[in-house]
C-alpha positions as CSV (number, residue, x, y, z in Angstrom):
1,X,0.0,0.0,0.0
2,X,1.3,3.5,-0.9
3,X,2.1,6.0,1.8
4,X,2.1,9.8,1.6
5,X,4.6,12.2,3.1
6,X,5.8,15.8,2.7
7,X,9.0,15.9,0.7
8,X,11.7,18.0,2.2
9,X,13.8,20.3,0.0
10,X,16.9,18.4,-0.9
11,X,18.6,17.4,-4.2
12,X,17.5,13.7,-4.1
13,X,13.9,14.6,-3.6
14,X,14.0,17.3,-6.2
15,X,15.4,14.9,-8.8
16,X,12.9,12.1,-8.0
17,X,10.0,14.5,-8.0
18,X,10.8,16.1,-11.4
19,X,11.6,12.7,-12.9
20,X,8.1,11.6,-12.0
21,X,6.4,14.7,-13.1
22,X,8.2,14.6,-16.5
23,X,7.2,11.0,-17.1
24,X,3.6,11.3,-15.9
25,X,0.9,12.1,-18.5
26,X,-0.7,14.4,-15.9
27,X,2.4,16.3,-15.1
28,X,2.5,20.0,-16.1
29,X,5.1,22.7,-16.1
30,X,3.8,24.0,-12.7
31,X,4.1,20.6,-11.0
32,X,7.9,20.9,-11.3
33,X,10.0,21.5,-8.2
34,X,11.3,24.7,-9.6
35,X,7.9,26.3,-9.3
36,X,8.2,25.9,-5.5
37,X,11.3,28.1,-5.6
38,X,9.4,30.7,-7.7
39,X,6.5,30.9,-5.3
40,X,8.4,30.6,-2.1
41,X,11.1,33.2,-3.0
42,X,8.9,35.8,-4.8
43,X,5.5,35.4,-3.2
44,X,6.5,34.1,0.2
45,X,3.9,31.3,0.5
46,X,4.7,28.1,2.5
47,X,5.1,25.0,0.4
48,X,3.8,21.5,1.3
49,X,4.9,19.1,-1.5
50,X,3.0,15.8,-0.9
51,X,4.2,12.5,-2.5
52,X,2.6,9.1,-2.5
53,X,5.2,6.3,-2.6
54,X,5.0,2.5,-2.8
55,X,8.2,0.4,-2.5
56,X,10.3,3.5,-2.9
57,X,8.6,4.4,-6.1
58,X,6.6,7.6,-6.5
59,X,3.0,6.9,-7.5
60,X,1.7,10.5,-7.3
61,X,2.4,14.0,-6.2
62,X,0.5,17.1,-5.1
63,X,2.3,20.5,-4.7
64,X,0.5,22.7,-2.2
65,X,1.0,26.2,-0.8
66,X,-0.4,27.8,2.3
67,X,-1.5,31.3,1.5
68,X,-1.9,33.6,4.5
69,X,-4.1,36.6,3.5
70,X,-4.2,39.1,6.3
71,X,-7.7,40.2,5.3
72,X,-9.5,37.0,4.3
73,X,-7.5,34.3,6.2
74,X,-5.7,31.2,5.1
75,X,-6.2,28.8,2.2
76,X,-4.3,26.0,0.5
77,X,-3.8,26.1,-3.2
78,X,-2.2,24.0,-5.9
79,X,-0.6,26.1,-7.2
80,X,-0.4,29.9,-6.9
81,X,0.6,32.1,-9.8
82,X,-0.2,29.3,-12.2
83,X,-2.9,28.1,-14.6
84,X,-2.6,24.5,-13.6
85,X,-1.8,22.3,-10.6
86,X,-3.7,19.7,-8.6
87,X,-3.1,16.0,-8.2
88,X,-0.7,14.2,-10.6
89,X,-1.0,10.5,-9.9
90,X,-0.9,7.1,-11.6
91,X,-4.4,5.9,-10.6
92,X,-7.6,6.9,-8.8
93,X,-6.6,5.2,-5.6
94,X,-3.4,7.2,-5.3
95,X,-5.3,10.4,-6.3
96,X,-7.8,9.8,-3.5
97,X,-4.9,9.1,-1.0
98,X,-3.3,12.4,-1.8
99,X,-6.6,14.2,-1.6
100,X,-7.3,12.8,1.9
101,X,-3.8,13.9,3.0
102,X,-4.5,17.4,1.6
103,X,-7.8,17.6,3.3
104,X,-6.2,16.7,6.6
105,X,-3.5,19.3,6.0
106,X,-6.2,21.9,5.3
107,X,-7.8,21.2,8.7
108,X,-4.5,21.1,10.5
109,X,-3.3,24.4,9.2
110,X,-6.6,26.1,9.8
111,X,-7.1,26.9,6.2
112,X,-10.6,28.0,5.1
113,X,-10.5,25.9,2.0
114,X,-8.4,23.8,-0.4
115,X,-8.2,24.7,-4.1
116,X,-6.9,22.3,-6.7
117,X,-6.3,23.8,-10.2
118,X,-6.7,20.6,-12.2
119,X,-6.0,20.7,-15.9
120,X,-8.0,17.5,-16.3
121,X,-11.4,16.4,-15.1
122,X,-10.7,15.0,-11.6
123,X,-11.5,11.5,-10.6
124,X,-13.0,12.5,-7.2
125,X,-16.2,14.4,-6.4
126,X,-15.7,17.9,-5.1
127,X,-17.4,21.3,-5.8
128,X,-15.9,22.8,-8.9
129,X,-15.4,26.1,-10.7
130,X,-15.3,25.4,-14.4
131,X,-15.4,28.9,-15.7
132,X,-11.8,28.8,-17.1
133,X,-10.4,27.2,-20.2
134,X,-7.3,27.2,-22.3
135,X,-7.0,26.7,-26.0
136,X,-4.5,24.3,-27.5
137,X,-3.1,24.4,-31.0
138,X,-1.9,21.1,-32.4
139,X,1.4,21.7,-34.2
140,X,2.9,20.1,-37.2
141,X,6.5,20.0,-38.6
142,X,5.0,21.9,-41.6
143,X,4.1,25.4,-40.4
144,X,2.1,26.1,-43.5
145,X,-0.3,23.3,-42.6
146,X,-1.0,24.9,-39.2
147,X,-1.3,28.3,-40.8
148,X,-4.0,27.1,-43.2
149,X,-6.1,25.9,-40.2
150,X,-6.5,29.4,-38.8
151,X,-9.4,31.7,-39.6
152,X,-8.9,33.9,-42.6
153,X,-9.2,37.0,-40.4
154,X,-6.3,35.8,-38.3
155,X,-4.1,35.2,-41.3
156,X,-5.0,38.6,-42.7
157,X,-4.2,40.4,-39.4
158,X,-0.8,38.6,-39.2
159,X,0.0,39.7,-42.7
160,X,-1.0,43.3,-41.9
161,X,1.3,43.3,-38.9
162,X,4.2,42.0,-41.0
163,X,3.6,44.7,-43.6
164,X,3.9,47.3,-40.8
165,X,7.5,46.1,-40.3
166,X,6.9,44.7,-36.9
167,X,9.9,42.6,-35.9
168,X,9.6,39.5,-33.7
169,X,12.6,38.4,-31.6
170,X,13.1,35.4,-29.4
171,X,15.5,36.6,-26.7
172,X,17.8,34.2,-25.0
173,X,19.6,36.9,-23.0
174,X,16.5,37.5,-20.9
175,X,18.2,39.4,-18.0
176,X,18.3,42.6,-20.2
177,X,14.7,42.1,-21.3
178,X,13.0,41.5,-18.0
179,X,12.7,45.2,-17.1
180,X,11.2,46.0,-20.5
181,X,8.9,43.0,-20.2
182,X,7.7,44.0,-16.7
183,X,7.1,47.6,-17.6
184,X,4.8,46.6,-20.6
185,X,3.0,44.0,-18.5
186,X,2.5,46.4,-15.6
187,X,1.0,49.1,-17.9
188,X,-1.2,46.5,-19.7
189,X,-2.6,45.2,-16.4
190,X,-3.3,48.7,-15.1
191,X,-5.3,49.4,-18.3
192,X,-7.3,46.3,-17.5
193,X,-7.8,47.4,-13.9
194,X,-5.8,44.6,-12.2
195,X,-2.7,44.5,-10.0
196,X,0.3,42.5,-11.3
197,X,3.2,40.6,-10.0
198,X,6.5,42.4,-9.3
199,X,9.6,42.1,-11.5
200,X,11.1,39.6,-9.0
201,X,8.4,37.0,-9.8
202,X,9.4,36.9,-13.5
203,X,13.1,37.0,-12.7
204,X,12.6,34.0,-10.5
205,X,10.8,32.1,-13.2
206,X,13.7,32.7,-15.6
207,X,16.3,31.9,-13.0
208,X,14.6,28.6,-12.1
209,X,14.0,27.6,-15.7
210,X,16.8,29.1,-17.7
211,X,16.7,26.5,-20.5
212,X,12.9,26.2,-20.6
213,X,11.8,29.9,-20.8
214,X,12.1,32.7,-23.2
215,X,10.9,36.2,-23.6
216,X,9.5,37.0,-27.1
217,X,9.2,40.6,-28.2
218,X,7.5,42.5,-30.9
219,X,9.1,45.8,-32.0
220,X,8.7,48.7,-34.4
221,X,12.1,50.3,-35.0
222,X,13.8,50.5,-31.7
223,X,10.6,50.4,-29.6
224,X,9.3,47.2,-28.1
225,X,5.5,47.3,-28.2
226,X,4.5,43.7,-27.1
227,X,6.1,41.0,-25.0
228,X,5.3,37.4,-24.0
229,X,7.0,35.1,-21.5
230,X,6.8,31.5,-22.9
231,X,8.0,28.3,-21.3
232,X,8.7,24.8,-22.7
233,X,7.6,21.6,-21.1
234,X,7.7,18.1,-22.7
235,X,6.4,18.8,-26.2
236,X,4.4,21.9,-25.4
237,X,5.0,25.7,-25.6
238,X,3.0,27.6,-22.9
239,X,2.3,31.3,-23.0
240,X,2.6,32.4,-19.4
241,X,2.3,36.2,-19.2
242,X,2.1,38.9,-21.9
243,X,1.8,42.6,-22.2
244,X,1.1,45.0,-25.1
245,X,1.2,48.7,-25.7
246,X,-2.5,49.4,-26.5
247,X,-1.5,52.1,-29.0
248,X,-0.3,49.4,-31.3
249,X,-3.2,46.9,-31.0
250,X,-4.8,47.9,-34.3
251,X,-1.6,46.9,-36.1
252,X,-2.2,43.3,-35.2
253,X,1.0,43.0,-33.1
254,X,-0.4,40.3,-30.8
255,X,-1.5,38.2,-33.8
256,X,1.9,38.3,-35.4
257,X,3.7,37.6,-32.2
258,X,1.5,34.6,-31.5
259,X,1.9,33.2,-35.0
260,X,5.7,33.5,-34.8
261,X,5.6,31.6,-31.5
262,X,3.5,28.9,-33.1
263,X,5.8,28.7,-36.1
264,X,8.8,28.5,-33.8
265,X,7.1,25.5,-32.2
266,X,6.5,23.8,-35.5
267,X,10.1,24.2,-36.7
268,X,11.6,23.1,-33.3
269,X,9.8,19.8,-32.8
270,X,7.0,20.9,-30.4
271,X,3.5,19.3,-30.7
272,X,1.3,21.8,-28.8
273,X,0.9,25.5,-28.3
274,X,-1.0,26.3,-25.1
275,X,-2.5,29.8,-25.0
276,X,-2.9,29.7,-21.2
277,X,-5.9,30.3,-19.0
278,X,-8.8,32.6,-19.7
279,X,-12.3,32.9,-18.4
280,X,-15.0,32.2,-21.0
281,X,-16.4,35.7,-20.9
282,X,-13.1,37.5,-21.4
283,X,-11.7,39.4,-24.3
284,X,-8.6,37.3,-24.2
285,X,-10.6,34.2,-24.7
286,X,-12.3,35.7,-27.7
287,X,-8.9,36.4,-29.2
288,X,-7.7,32.9,-28.6
289,X,-10.9,31.3,-30.1
290,X,-10.1,32.9,-33.5
291,X,-7.2,30.5,-33.9
292,X,-9.5,27.5,-34.3
293,X,-7.8,25.5,-31.6
294,X,-9.1,22.9,-29.2
295,X,-11.0,24.4,-26.2
296,X,-9.8,22.6,-23.1
297,X,-12.0,23.3,-20.0
298,X,-10.2,23.6,-16.6
299,X,-11.6,22.2,-13.4
300,X,-10.7,24.0,-10.2
301,X,-12.0,21.8,-7.3
302,X,-12.5,22.9,-3.7
303,X,-12.6,21.2,-0.4
304,X,-14.5,23.7,1.9
305,X,-13.3,23.6,5.5
306,X,-14.5,26.9,7.0
307,X,-16.1,28.4,3.9
308,X,-19.7,27.6,3.0
309,X,-19.6,28.6,-0.6
310,X,-17.0,28.5,-3.4
311,X,-14.6,31.5,-3.2
312,X,-15.2,32.6,-6.7
313,X,-14.0,36.0,-8.2
314,X,-16.6,37.4,-10.5
315,X,-15.2,40.3,-12.6
316,X,-18.8,41.3,-13.5
317,X,-19.8,41.9,-9.9
318,X,-20.3,45.5,-8.8
319,X,-17.6,45.3,-6.1
320,X,-15.1,43.8,-8.5
321,X,-15.9,46.4,-11.2
322,X,-15.6,49.3,-8.7
323,X,-12.2,48.1,-7.5
324,X,-11.0,47.6,-11.1
325,X,-12.1,51.2,-11.9
326,X,-10.2,52.6,-9.0
327,X,-7.1,50.7,-10.0
328,X,-7.2,52.1,-13.5
329,X,-7.1,55.6,-12.1
330,X,-4.2,55.1,-9.7
331,X,-0.7,56.6,-10.6
332,X,1.5,54.0,-12.4
333,X,4.3,54.2,-9.8
334,X,1.8,53.5,-7.0
335,X,0.5,50.4,-8.8
336,X,4.0,49.2,-9.4
337,X,4.7,49.4,-5.6
338,X,1.5,48.0,-4.1
339,X,0.4,45.7,-6.8
340,X,2.7,42.8,-5.9
341,X,1.6,42.9,-2.3
342,X,-2.0,42.5,-3.4
343,X,-1.8,40.1,-6.4
344,X,0.0,37.4,-4.5
345,X,-3.2,36.7,-2.6
346,X,-5.4,36.7,-5.7
347,X,-3.5,34.3,-8.0
């Protein structure tokens, strides 16, 4: 019978953990041990990395973090700052064993609830928020074949951006690009009325995954007008965080940048392009749908300990819209300073 325990942070455990995640069909980029370093160092949340073992062989893992919000209390999440997380296991019995361990940890730590950001439909029955999805583009070694699968409007917009002399660059020397990336991302999030992570969060991602991350830029002349932080895992490219100067949206800069990332994936042996999480009623989801990809619904499951209802964030609620409106009007330097102290409890 398998037994579960919390893995301590040492080289042997890190190697065993990542070896399992890489081989498992349920393993995602965010299940990797390096994401623990990102969250712990830049967001300050306490990690609990659960592993189920049988005869010294890992059968399943569950990365968890205890988030201590000074206003709303404690909660456990798998995982913060990420699209995906949840249980990664060989079979339903192991999944259930990890779930029971996580429930016990939720009660022991006094957390109000446990949130599992599953990328697949879970095998256990828990209340769920299924209002998020990602869109997957299946790649081919022939980029033209993928290009022809897009809507005509997408192809025309990409051509329009190319005629505008927009230059796309895949930057391996990311340390010089991070400040530019963060400034565009910060301004973009302010225009959307949302706080954003500090620069240290993105620096930590690149430091932990130097060979599996890249910043892609779109520029006109010497001016960078759009950025995207992409990561590589198994045979997939995942778009993590992006920002665009809204003055250049009409040129189709985002469409050309996305197409060049997809083409890069085709010519470098990748099999999937993952647009990342969006809510179904968002403008970003509308943009992603135009590429005729596969809509993949996400299932965020909850174990409610002290909460009586799902802790959902509704961007259409009056309170949310009021807070968003206030954030849009704040001075940029102020949002740069206080944003990271707020967003680490929201994502």
